[in-house]
C-alpha positions in Angstrom: 0.1 0.1 -0.1 1.3 3.0 -1.3 2.1 6.0 0.9 -1.3 8.0 -0.3 -3.5 5.0 -0.3 -2.8 4.8 3.7 -3.5 8.4 4.0 -6.8 8.1 2.3 -7.7 4.8 4.7 -6.3 6.8 7.6 -8.8 9.9 6.9 -11.7 7.1 5.8 -11.1 5.7 8.9 -11.7 9.0 11.0 -14.7 10.0 9.0 -16.5 6.4 10.0 -15.8 7.1 13.7 -17.0 10.7 13.5 -20.1 9.6 11.7 -20.1 6.1 14.8 -23.3 6.7 17.3 -22.2 8.2 20.0 -25.4 7.7 21.9 -24.8 5.4 25.1 -28.6 4.3 24.9 -28.2 3.1 21.1 -24.8 0.5 21.4 -21.6 0.3 22.1 -19.8 3.2 21.8 -16.4 4.2 20.7 -14.2 6.2 24.2 -10.9 7.1 23.1 -9.5 3.5 21.3 -12.0 1.1 23.1 -15.6 -0.2 22.7 -17.9 0.2 25.8 -21.6 -0.7 26.3 -23.3 1.0 28.5 -26.5 -0.5 30.4 -28.7 0.4 33.1 -27.3 -0.3 36.4 -29.5 0.2 39.8 -28.2 1.6 43.6 -29.7 2.3 46.9 -32.1 -1.1 47.1 -33.2 -0.4 43.2 -33.9 2.8 44.0 -31.9 4.8 41.5 -30.7 3.7 38.4 -27.9 5.0 35.5 -26.7 3.3 32.5 -22.6 3.0 33.2 -20.3 1.4 30.9 -20.5 -2.5 31.6 -17.2 -3.2 32.2 -16.8 -1.2 34.7 -17.0 -2.6 38.3 -16.6 -1.5 42.5 -13.8 -0.4 42.6 -11.3 -2.5 45.2 -11.3 -1.1 48.9 -6.7 -1.1 48.2 -8.0 1.5 45.5 -10.2 3.2 46.5 -8.4 4.5 49.9 -5.3 5.2 47.8 -7.8 7.9 45.3 -10.2 8.5 48.0 -7.9 9.2 50.6 -10.3 10.4 53.4 -13.0 8.7 55.6 -15.9 9.9 53.8 -15.0 8.7 50.7 -17.7 7.5 48.0 -20.0 4.7 48.9 -20.9 3.2 45.3 -17.8 3.6 43.1 -17.7 2.4 39.2 -14.5 2.1 37.3 -12.5 0.9 34.5 -9.9 -2.1 35.2 -7.0 0.7 35.7 -9.0 2.6 38.3 -8.0 6.0 36.3 -12.1 6.5 35.1 -14.8 6.0 37.6 -18.2 7.4 38.9 -19.1 7.7 42.0 -22.3 8.3 44.3 -22.3 9.4 48.1 -25.4 9.7 49.4 -24.6 12.7 52.8 -26.4 13.2 55.4 -28.2 16.6 55.3 -31.5 17.3 54.6 -32.1 18.9 50.7 -35.6 20.0 49.0 -35.7 19.3 45.2 -36.1 23.5 45.1 -32.7 23.7 47.0 -31.2 21.8 44.7 -29.4 25.7 42.6 -28.5 26.5 46.1 -26.6 23.7 47.3 -24.9 23.5 44.2 -23.6 27.3 43.7 -22.6 26.8 47.8 -20.8 23.4 46.6 -18.9 24.9 43.9 -17.9 28.2 46.1 -15.8 26.0 48.6 -13.9 24.0 46.4 -13.1 27.3 44.7 -12.1 28.8 47.9 -10.3 25.3 49.2 -8.6 25.0 46.2 -7.8 28.1 44.1 -5.7 26.5 42.1 -8.2 24.3 40.2 -9.9 25.6 37.4 -13.8 25.7 36.4 -15.8 25.0 33.9 -19.5 24.7 32.9 -21.7 24.5 35.6 -25.5 24.4 35.8 -29.1 22.9 36.4 -31.0 20.4 35.4 -34.1 18.8 34.9 -33.7 14.4 34.4 -36.5 11.8 35.4 -38.2 15.0 37.1 -35.5 15.7 39.4 -33.4 19.2 39.6 -30.0 17.9 39.3 -26.9 20.7 39.5 -23.2 20.4 38.2 -20.4 21.9 37.6 -16.8 20.6 36.3 -13.7 21.3 36.7 -9.7 20.6 36.6 -7.6 19.4 39.5 -4.3 19.0 39.9 -3.2 15.7 41.4 0.9 14.2 41.4 0.1 12.7 38.2 -0.8 15.8 36.2 -4.6 16.9 36.4 -7.6 15.2 36.5 -11.3 15.9 34.7 -14.1 16.6 37.3 -18.0 16.4 36.8 -19.9 17.2 40.2 -23.7 16.8 40.3 -26.3 17.3 43.1 -29.6 15.8 43.9 -32.3 15.6 45.7 -32.8 11.5 47.4 -35.0 10.3 49.9 -34.8 13.8 51.6 -30.8 13.9 51.4 -28.1 15.3 49.3 -26.8 13.2 46.9 -23.9 13.6 45.3 -22.7 11.9 42.2 -19.2 12.7 40.6 -17.6 11.4 37.0 -13.9 11.9 36.9 -11.0 11.0 34.9 -7.6 11.9 33.2 -7.6 15.5 32.0 -5.8 14.2 28.9 -8.8 11.5 28.5 -11.7 14.0 28.6 -12.5 15.0 25.5 -13.7 11.6 24.9 -15.3 10.9 28.0 -17.2 14.3 28.5 -20.3 14.1 26.2 -20.3 10.3 27.5 -20.2 11.3 30.7 -22.9 14.2 30.7 -25.3 11.0 28.8 -24.5 8.8 31.6 -25.8 11.3 34.3 -28.5 12.3 31.6 -29.7 8.9 32.5 -30.4 9.1 36.0 -34.3 7.4 37.3 -35.5 7.8 41.2 -38.3 5.6 41.7 -41.6 7.3 42.6 -42.2 7.1 46.4 -45.7 5.1 45.0 -43.5 2.8 43.3 -42.2 2.1 46.0 -45.1 1.1 48.1 -46.7 -1.0 45.4 -44.0 -3.6 46.1 
């Protein structure tokens, strides 16, 4: 194969990748150099569900205690095998109403900015997802090995604060950012009436 043929083949391959569906609900998606299949997974006694990569598993304690060294680490940490990309959930024992999610999100962002002035903050906002108000913000943080890309989000769950996060190496953020937001937008919280019927 000549150099020109290789160049054309590479251009066709790149064009095909750009046309590959990137919807996690439509089937497997390419993220970087890998293909991931997203499946609906349930948490907190099946009261909350979210689409996450099928390959992601609970992060072993020996890794989670290094990545999240503080005692109040998230109860749920689903990550790839290397522990470099993860989604987490933490239920915080603090009362919250749906109407106060925006205020909480703004306050949490301000607190993190104050405590970590080196963090670089990007997009933030409020969305309605599955009938729930969800507040979010994203930022770049510094770690010993370099930088991480983070999305932190909050919603009311059973009258308390539910904090979710997405985290990956900053070098991979352009591959993961859109997909992470798609996953967050699949969050479903079981209605109380549905729980009462079961």
